[in-house]
C-alpha positions in Angstrom: 127.3 108.9 136.1 126.6 112.2 134.4 126.6 113.8 131.0 127.2 117.2 129.6 124.1 119.4 129.9 122.0 120.5 127.0 122.5 124.2 126.7 119.7 126.4 125.4 120.3 128.8 122.5 120.7 132.4 123.6 117.8 134.8 122.9 118.3 137.6 120.3 118.3 140.2 123.0 120.1 140.2 126.3 118.1 138.6 129.2 119.7 138.5 132.6 117.4 135.6 133.6 118.6 133.5 130.8 122.3 134.3 131.7 121.6 133.3 135.4 119.9 130.0 134.3 122.7 129.3 131.8 125.4 130.0 134.5 123.6 127.8 137.0 123.5 124.8 134.6 127.2 125.1 133.9 128.0 125.5 137.7 126.1 122.3 138.4 128.0 120.4 135.7 131.4 121.7 136.9 130.5 120.8 140.5 129.8 117.2 139.3 133.1 117.1 137.5 134.9 118.3 140.7 133.2 115.7 142.8 134.1 112.9 140.4 137.6 114.1 140.2 138.0 114.2 144.0 136.8 110.5 144.2 139.7 109.5 141.9 142.4 111.4 143.8 144.0 111.1 147.2 144.0 114.1 149.6 147.3 115.3 148.2 147.7 116.3 144.6 150.8 117.6 143.1 150.7 120.8 140.9 151.9 118.7 138.0 149.5 115.8 138.5 150.6 112.9 136.3 148.0 110.3 137.5 150.0 109.2 140.6 147.3 110.6 142.8 144.6 108.2 141.5 143.6 105.8 144.3 142.7 102.1 144.0 142.2 99.7 146.9 145.2 97.3 147.2 146.9 94.9 149.6 149.9 92.7 150.1 150.0 89.9 152.7 152.6 87.3 153.6 153.2 84.3 155.8 156.6 83.8 157.5 155.8 80.3 158.9 156.0 76.8 157.7 152.7 75.2 156.9 152.1 71.4 156.9 149.3 69.0 156.1 148.3 66.3 158.7 146.3 64.3 156.1 146.3 63.8 152.4 142.5 63.7 152.3 141.8 67.1 154.0 141.9 70.7 152.7 143.7 73.4 154.7 143.6 77.1 154.8 146.7 78.9 153.5 147.7 81.0 156.5 148.8 84.6 156.4 150.4 86.5 159.3 151.7 89.8 158.1 150.2 92.8 156.4 152.9 94.3 154.2 150.6 97.1 152.7 146.9 97.6 152.6 144.3 100.2 151.6 140.6 99.3 152.0 141.7 95.6 152.0 142.4 93.7 155.3 143.5 90.4 156.7 141.0 88.7 158.9 141.3 85.5 160.9 144.8 84.8 159.7 143.7 83.7 156.2 140.8 85.7 154.8 141.4 88.8 152.6 138.4 91.2 153.0 137.5 94.0 150.6 135.9 97.2 152.0 134.9 98.4 148.5 132.9 96.5 145.9 134.4 95.8 142.5 136.5 93.5 140.4 139.8 92.5 142.0 142.9 90.7 140.8 144.1 88.3 143.4 147.6 86.7 143.0 149.6 84.3 145.1 153.2 83.1 145.2 153.7 80.1 147.4 157.1 78.4 148.2 156.5 74.6 148.0 158.9 72.0 149.4 158.9 68.2 149.1 161.0 66.1 151.5 159.6 62.8 150.3 161.8 60.5 148.2 159.0 60.3 145.6 157.3 62.7 143.1 154.3 64.4 144.7 151.9 67.2 143.9 149.9 69.9 145.7 146.6 71.5 144.7 145.9 75.2 145.5 142.5 76.9 144.9 140.5 80.0 145.7 137.6 80.4 148.2 135.1 83.2 147.9 133.1 83.7 151.0 133.9 80.2 152.1 132.9 78.5 148.9 135.1 77.0 146.2 135.6 79.3 143.2 134.8 77.2 140.1 137.7 76.3 137.8 140.2 78.0 140.2 142.3 75.0 141.2 145.9 74.6 140.1 148.1 71.5 140.6 151.9 71.8 141.1 154.1 68.8 140.6 157.3 68.3 142.6 160.2 66.0 142.0 161.6 63.8 144.8 163.9 65.4 147.4 167.5 66.1 146.4 168.8 64.2 149.5 167.5 63.5 153.0 168.4 67.0 154.2 167.5 69.0 151.1 163.9 69.2 149.8 162.9 69.8 146.2 161.6 73.3 145.9 159.2 75.0 143.5 157.1 78.1 143.4 153.3 78.0 142.9 151.9 81.2 141.4 148.4 82.0 139.9 146.3 85.1 139.6 142.5 85.3 139.3 139.8 88.0 138.8 136.9 87.9 141.4 133.9 90.1 141.6 133.6 91.3 145.2 130.9 93.1 147.2 131.9 95.3 150.2 132.7 92.9 153.1 133.3 89.8 150.9 136.4 87.7 151.5 138.8 85.6 149.5 141.1 82.9 150.8 143.3 80.0 149.6 142.9 76.3 150.2 145.5 73.6 149.7 145.9 69.8 149.8 148.9 67.5 149.1 149.4 63.9 148.0 152.0 63.4 150.8 152.3 64.8 154.3 156.0 65.4 153.5 154.9 68.2 151.2 154.8 71.6 152.9 154.6 75.3 152.4 158.0 76.5 153.6 159.5 79.7 154.9 163.2 80.5 155.4 165.1 83.2 157.3 167.3 85.8 155.7 170.4 84.4 154.1 174.1 85.2 153.9 176.9 84.7 151.3 175.3 86.5 149.6 173.1 88.6 151.9 169.5 88.1 150.9 166.1 88.7 152.4 163.9 86.2 154.2 161.8 83.9 152.1 158.1 84.0 153.1 156.1 80.9 152.6 153.3 82.9 151.0 152.9 86.2 149.3 149.3 87.1 148.5 148.3 90.4 146.7 145.0 92.0 145.9 144.4 94.9 143.5 141.3 96.7 142.5 140.7 96.5 138.8 137.4 98.1 138.1 133.8 98.5 139.1 131.6 95.6 138.1 
């Protein structure tokens, strides 16, 4: 944090010592501006900089596996297995998202839910911060009964949350279901029409601001 310097009024007559001091004050201030500007930019800046060189930590992580619950009375970690993109944010232990820089982050998930039970069911998904429940972060997603014995009922669960993080903190997701026939489901790439694979989980993290 810095502010513009208080510049002294010039003397009535030329004084080279005053000019030297005046120049040094300005040089220090411009050096501070340069240092601050470099912290906002990547190493490559275009001549016509339009703000695209500004850098913020970010990450996108997915799971390409089915995830099931063995019990309706237990909570499970939402697993992740692929880093799609990451800068100063990393995947640790298959489910924790770790931030290298302190700040306020926006975390958002999109989870493909499936119900193969012939009854209406629900699933709860909530955030953990350093292994502890984040207050008021739970969401409940209701699911209709399966369409038929071979076709589940599908829905997408998606929520975003702002969390204040220190360097080295981690965020993860927990889930529980009212029936073990409820799962988090992935599907391979499709045909007719050609379409991409369907990950079971997409989890993104974006730096918002300093706290």
